[in-house]
N, CA and C atoms as an extended XYZ file, in Angstrom:
285
Properties=species:S:1:pos:R:3:atomname:S:1:resname:S:1:resid:I:1 pbc="F F F"
N        49.877       14.738     -112.847 N   MET     1
C        49.112       15.750     -112.161 CA  MET     1
C        49.684       15.962     -110.764 C   MET     1
N        49.759       17.207     -110.388 N   ILE     2
C        50.183       17.573     -109.039 CA  ILE     2
C        49.310       18.737     -108.587 C   ILE     2
N        48.975       18.716     -107.318 N   ARG     3
C        48.207       19.817     -106.746 CA  ARG     3
C        48.965       20.290     -105.517 C   ARG     3
N        49.275       21.571     -105.485 N   LEU     4
C        49.939       22.186     -104.349 CA  LEU     4
C        48.991       23.216     -103.753 C   LEU     4
N        48.661       23.051     -102.480 N   THR     5
C        47.734       23.948     -101.806 CA  THR     5
C        48.432       24.557     -100.596 C   THR     5
N        48.569       25.848     -100.609 N   GLU     6
C        49.200       26.512      -99.469 CA  GLU     6
C        48.235       26.493      -98.282 C   GLU     6
N        48.692       25.941      -97.179 N   LEU     7
C        47.885       25.867      -95.971 CA  LEU     7
C        48.200       26.998      -94.998 C   LEU     7
N        49.455       27.422      -95.021 N   GLU     8
C        49.885       28.452      -94.073 CA  GLU     8
C        51.134       29.132      -94.614 C   GLU     8
N        51.208       30.431      -94.378 N   ARG     9
C        52.420       31.175      -94.739 CA  ARG     9
C        52.639       32.227      -93.665 C   ARG     9
N        53.695       32.041      -92.929 N   ALA    10
C        54.094       33.005      -91.903 CA  ALA    10
C        55.617       32.972      -91.882 C   ALA    10
N        56.208       34.057      -92.378 N   ALA    11
C        57.666       34.090      -92.497 CA  ALA    11
C        58.304       33.633      -91.196 C   ALA    11
N        59.253       32.776      -91.254 N   PRO    12
C        60.012       32.327      -92.418 CA  PRO    12
C        59.565       30.963      -92.938 C   PRO    12
N        58.298       30.548      -92.694 N   ARG    13
C        57.885       29.179      -93.004 CA  ARG    13
C        56.575       29.173      -93.790 C   ARG    13
N        56.499       28.225      -94.723 N   ALA    14
C        55.257       27.972      -95.451 CA  ALA    14
C        54.924       26.492      -95.316 C   ALA    14
N        53.636       26.204      -95.210 N   VAL    15
C        53.149       24.826      -95.141 CA  VAL    15
C        52.282       24.598      -96.371 C   VAL    15
N        52.631       23.556      -97.138 N   VAL    16
C        51.961       23.294      -98.410 CA  VAL    16
C        51.511       21.839      -98.463 C   VAL    16
N        50.261       21.638      -98.839 N   LYS    17
C        49.733       20.283      -99.047 CA  LYS    17
C        50.077       19.879     -100.485 C   LYS    17
N        50.683       18.692     -100.635 N   ILE    18
C        51.067       18.207     -101.956 CA  ILE    18
C        50.301       16.923     -102.242 C   ILE    18
N        49.635       16.880     -103.406 N   GLU    19
C        48.816       15.730     -103.791 CA  GLU    19
C        49.121       15.347     -105.233 C   GLU    19
N        48.943       14.064     -105.523 N   GLY    20
C        49.090       13.605     -106.901 CA  GLY    20
C        50.354       12.815     -107.120 C   GLY    20
N        51.002       13.109     -108.245 N   TYR    21
C        52.150       12.327     -108.692 CA  TYR    21
C        53.414       13.168     -108.703 C   TYR    21
N        54.509       12.578     -108.255 N   LEU    22
C        55.822       13.198     -108.413 CA  LEU    22
C        56.500       12.507     -109.584 C   LEU    22
N        56.454       13.146     -110.725 N   THR    23
C        57.059       12.632     -111.951 CA  THR    23
C        57.986       13.715     -112.504 C   THR    23
N        58.645       13.427     -113.584 N   GLU    24
C        59.570       14.398     -114.166 CA  GLU    24
C        58.884       15.736     -114.438 C   GLU    24
N        57.703       15.707     -115.033 N   SER    25
C        57.027       16.968     -115.375 CA  SER    25
C        56.462       17.679     -114.150 C   SER    25
N        55.926       16.933     -113.191 N   THR    26
C        55.353       17.596     -112.021 CA  THR    26
C        56.431       18.085     -111.061 C   THR    26
N        57.582       17.446     -111.077 N   LEU    27
C        58.680       17.920     -110.236 CA  LEU    27
C        59.161       19.290     -110.699 C   LEU    27
N        59.029       19.595     -111.988 N   LEU    28
C        59.365       20.931     -112.478 CA  LEU    28
C        58.461       21.975     -111.831 C   LEU    28
N        57.190       21.644     -111.675 N   VAL    29
C        56.241       22.545     -111.015 CA  VAL    29
C        56.632       22.726     -109.549 C   VAL    29
N        56.976       21.638     -108.885 N   LEU    30
C        57.389       21.717     -107.486 CA  LEU    30
C        58.644       22.573     -107.346 C   LEU    30
N        59.632       22.350     -108.195 N   LEU    31
C        60.866       23.133     -108.131 CA  LEU    31
C        60.601       24.620     -108.335 C   LEU    31
N        59.731       24.938     -109.272 N   GLN    32
C        59.386       26.334     -109.527 CA  GLN    32
C        58.689       26.947     -108.312 C   GLN    32
N        57.801       26.189     -107.705 N   THR    33
C        57.085       26.674     -106.521 CA  THR    33
C        58.040       26.899     -105.355 C   THR    33
N        58.969       25.969     -105.150 N   LEU    34
C        59.943       26.131     -104.077 CA  LEU    34
C        60.809       27.369     -104.312 C   LEU    34
N        61.205       27.598     -105.558 N   ALA    35
C        62.003       28.792     -105.889 CA  ALA    35
C        61.216       30.070     -105.604 C   ALA    35
N        59.916       30.052     -105.880 N   GLU    36
C        59.075       31.216     -105.607 CA  GLU    36
C        58.976       31.480     -104.108 C   GLU    36
N        58.869       30.422     -103.322 N   TYR    37
C        58.845       30.608     -101.865 CA  TYR    37
C        60.152       31.201     -101.378 C   TYR    37
N        61.256       30.719     -101.912 N   GLN    38
C        62.550       31.246     -101.504 CA  GLN    38
C        62.668       32.726     -101.877 C   GLN    38
N        62.222       33.080     -103.069 N   GLN    39
C        62.273       34.478     -103.509 CA  GLN    39
C        61.380       35.370     -102.652 C   GLN    39
N        60.320       34.776     -102.080 N   ALA    40
C        59.408       35.527     -101.212 CA  ALA    40
C        59.947       35.649      -99.789 C   ALA    40
N        61.129       35.103      -99.548 N   GLY    41
C        61.750       35.243      -98.241 CA  GLY    41
C        61.526       34.084      -97.285 C   GLY    41
N        60.907       33.028      -97.769 N   MET    42
C        60.709       31.859      -96.912 CA  MET    42
C        62.032       31.123      -96.759 C   MET    42
N        62.273       30.606      -95.561 N   GLN    43
C        63.476       29.828      -95.301 CA  GLN    43
C        63.166       28.351      -95.167 C   GLN    43
N        61.900       28.042      -94.934 N   GLN    44
C        61.498       26.651      -94.712 CA  GLN    44
C        60.152       26.396      -95.384 C   GLN    44
N        60.044       25.256      -96.074 N   VAL    45
C        58.784       24.823      -96.665 CA  VAL    45
C        58.511       23.408      -96.172 C   VAL    45
N        57.363       23.246      -95.544 N   GLN    46
C        56.933       21.930      -95.076 CA  GLN    46
C        55.883       21.413      -96.048 C   GLN    46
N        56.161       20.268      -96.647 N   LEU    47
C        55.252       19.671      -97.617 CA  LEU    47
C        54.469       18.544      -96.943 C   LEU    47
N        53.157       18.710      -96.840 N   MET    48
C        52.281       17.710      -96.246 CA  MET    48
C        51.948       16.706      -97.353 C   MET    48
N        52.546       15.513      -97.272 N   ALA    49
C        52.603       14.601      -98.416 CA  ALA    49
C        51.678       13.387      -98.334 C   ALA    49
N        50.713       13.372      -97.438 N   ASP    50
C        49.812       12.215      -97.362 CA  ASP    50
C        49.041       11.990      -98.661 C   ASP    50
N        48.870       13.033      -99.456 N   GLY    51
C        48.110       12.927     -100.697 CA  GLY    51
C        48.909       12.474     -101.909 C   GLY    51
N        50.195       12.162     -101.717 N   LEU    52
C        50.973       11.656     -102.853 CA  LEU    52
C        50.495       10.257     -103.222 C   LEU    52
N        50.351       10.016     -104.522 N   GLN    53
C        49.880        8.723     -105.004 CA  GLN    53
C        50.957        7.945     -105.747 C   GLN    53
N        51.909        8.657     -106.329 N   LEU    54
C        52.954        8.018     -107.115 CA  LEU    54
C        54.230        8.845     -107.013 C   LEU    54
N        55.353        8.161     -106.842 N   ILE    55
C        56.644        8.837     -106.793 CA  ILE    55
C        57.578        8.147     -107.776 C   ILE    55
N        58.024        8.903     -108.771 N   ASP    56
C        59.011        8.401     -109.722 CA  ASP    56
C        60.372        8.578     -109.069 C   ASP    56
N        60.900        7.489     -108.566 N   HIS    57
C        62.143        7.498     -107.778 CA  HIS    57
C        63.290        8.122     -108.562 C   HIS    57
N        63.462        7.739     -109.815 N   VAL    58
C        64.562        8.235     -110.644 CA  VAL    58
C        64.402        9.733     -110.886 C   VAL    58
N        63.214       10.167     -111.242 N   ALA    59
C        62.980       11.590     -111.513 CA  ALA    59
C        63.210       12.424     -110.252 C   ALA    59
N        62.780       11.914     -109.113 N   LEU    60
C        62.973       12.641     -107.861 CA  LEU    60
C        64.450       12.762     -107.520 C   LEU    60
N        65.192       11.690     -107.667 N   GLU    61
C        66.633       11.759     -107.384 CA  GLU    61
C        67.333       12.751     -108.312 C   GLU    61
N        66.897       12.829     -109.561 N   GLN    62
C        67.494       13.766     -110.507 CA  GLN    62
C        67.114       15.211     -110.191 C   GLN    62
N        65.956       15.401     -109.581 N   ALA    63
C        65.485       16.753     -109.260 CA  ALA    63
C        66.107       17.303     -107.977 C   ALA    63
N        66.515       16.427     -107.071 N   LEU    64
C        67.025       16.870     -105.767 CA  LEU    64
C        68.147       17.906     -105.846 C   LEU    64
N        69.127       17.752     -106.725 N   PRO    65
C        70.187       18.771     -106.783 CA  PRO    65
C        69.676       20.149     -107.214 C   PRO    65
N        68.462       20.206     -107.742 N   HIS    66
C        67.899       21.460     -108.229 CA  HIS    66
C        66.980       22.128     -107.213 C   HIS    66
N        66.800       21.496     -106.032 N   PHE    67
C        66.035       22.152     -104.975 CA  PHE    67
C        66.788       23.431     -104.613 C   PHE    67
N        66.082       24.524     -104.355 N   PRO    68
C        66.759       25.793     -104.066 CA  PRO    68
C        67.731       25.677     -102.889 C   PRO    68
N        68.971       26.061     -103.083 N   PRO    69
C        69.945       25.993     -101.993 CA  PRO    69
C        69.556       26.984     -100.888 C   PRO    69
N        69.739       26.560      -99.667 N   GLY    70
C        69.409       27.424      -98.533 CA  GLY    70
C        67.970       27.355      -98.087 C   GLY    70
N        67.121       26.698      -98.857 N   LEU    71
C        65.719       26.521      -98.476 CA  LEU    71
C        65.572       25.160      -97.831 C   LEU    71
N        65.093       25.142      -96.602 N   GLN    72
C        64.904       23.879      -95.895 CA  GLN    72
C        63.544       23.303      -96.302 C   GLN    72
N        63.590       22.146      -96.954 N   VAL    73
C        62.364       21.483      -97.422 CA  VAL    73
C        62.213       20.180      -96.650 C   VAL    73
N        61.043       20.006      -96.044 N   SER    74
C        60.773       18.752      -95.339 CA  SER    74
C        59.419       18.215      -95.782 C   SER    74
N        59.343       16.902      -95.841 N   PHE    75
C        58.103       16.217      -96.188 CA  PHE    75
C        57.506       15.653      -94.908 C   PHE    75
N        56.196       15.737      -94.785 N   HIS    76
C        55.485       15.233      -93.615 CA  HIS    76
C        54.420       14.252      -94.094 C   HIS    76
N        54.440       13.042      -93.548 N   THR    77
C        53.438       12.046      -93.929 CA  THR    77
C        53.261       11.023      -92.823 C   THR    77
N        52.061       10.511      -92.731 N   SER    78
C        51.785        9.417      -91.805 CA  SER    78
C        51.745        8.086      -92.554 C   SER    78
N        51.899        8.129      -93.869 N   ARG    79
C        51.856        6.927      -94.697 CA  ARG    79
C        53.248        6.320      -94.814 C   ARG    79
N        53.397        5.113      -94.303 N   LEU    80
C        54.695        4.447      -94.243 CA  LEU    80
C        55.328        4.270      -95.620 C   LEU    80
N        54.559        3.876      -96.613 N   VAL    81
C        55.120        3.634      -97.948 CA  VAL    81
C        55.651        4.931      -98.556 C   VAL    81
N        54.936        6.028      -98.371 N   ILE    82
C        55.394        7.324      -98.877 CA  ILE    82
C        56.661        7.736      -98.137 C   ILE    82
N        56.658        7.528      -96.836 N   ARG    83
C        57.840        7.865      -96.030 CA  ARG    83
C        59.075        7.117      -96.532 C   ARG    83
N        58.931        5.817      -96.758 N   GLN    84
C        60.065        5.012      -97.214 CA  GLN    84
C        60.564        5.452      -98.578 C   GLN    84
N        59.653        5.697      -99.506 N   LEU    85
C        60.049        6.119     -100.852 CA  LEU    85
C        60.803        7.442     -100.818 C   LEU    85
N        60.323        8.390     -100.025 N   LEU    86
C        60.984        9.686      -99.937 CA  LEU    86
C        62.341        9.576      -99.238 C   LEU    86
N        62.384        8.822      -98.157 N   GLU    87
C        63.657        8.642      -97.445 CA  GLU    87
C        64.687        7.920      -98.303 C   GLU    87
N        64.233        6.976      -99.125 N   ASP    88
C        65.150        6.268     -100.015 CA  ASP    88
C        65.813        7.222     -101.015 C   ASP    88
N        65.171        8.342     -101.274 N   CYS    89
C        65.737        9.343     -102.174 CA  CYS    89
C        66.606       10.346     -101.420 C   CYS    89
N        66.692       10.205     -100.108 N   GLY    90
C        67.532       11.095      -99.319 CA  GLY    90
C        66.837       12.313      -98.768 C   GLY    90
N        65.516       12.307      -98.777 N   LEU    91
C        64.762       13.466      -98.288 CA  LEU    91
C        64.486       13.336      -96.790 C   LEU    91
N        64.298       14.479      -96.160 N   THR    92
C        63.889       14.535      -94.762 CA  THR    92
C        62.393       14.286      -94.689 C   THR    92
N        61.989       13.291      -93.921 N   VAL    93
C        60.567       12.963      -93.772 CA  VAL    93
C        60.218       12.928      -92.302 C   VAL    93
N        59.150       13.617      -91.950 N   ILE    94
C        58.678       13.666      -90.581 CA  ILE    94
C        57.319       12.990      -90.534 C   ILE    94
N        57.169       12.033      -89.631 N   GLY    95
C        55.932       11.255      -89.533 CA  GLY    95
C        54.891       11.860      -88.669 C   GLY    95
């Protein structure tokens, strides 16, 4: 399960709250959503990730090459464990 809630959209940036699990199937939903933001003209998507409960490290690493090119994606969290898991996959994390 994944829940994506748009908090703000003002070109060229969107802010989205992400909750639930990052698994192989839910990462497909995330990738599709990121592609839709890019098609809508967004250049940056900030994912507010405090609500993440589970991260499938292998699935996330496999999904990274499929993130839309040219779209700047950053994760924001105050949770240290989430920050470490995301950074271990090579993602930009802002605390």
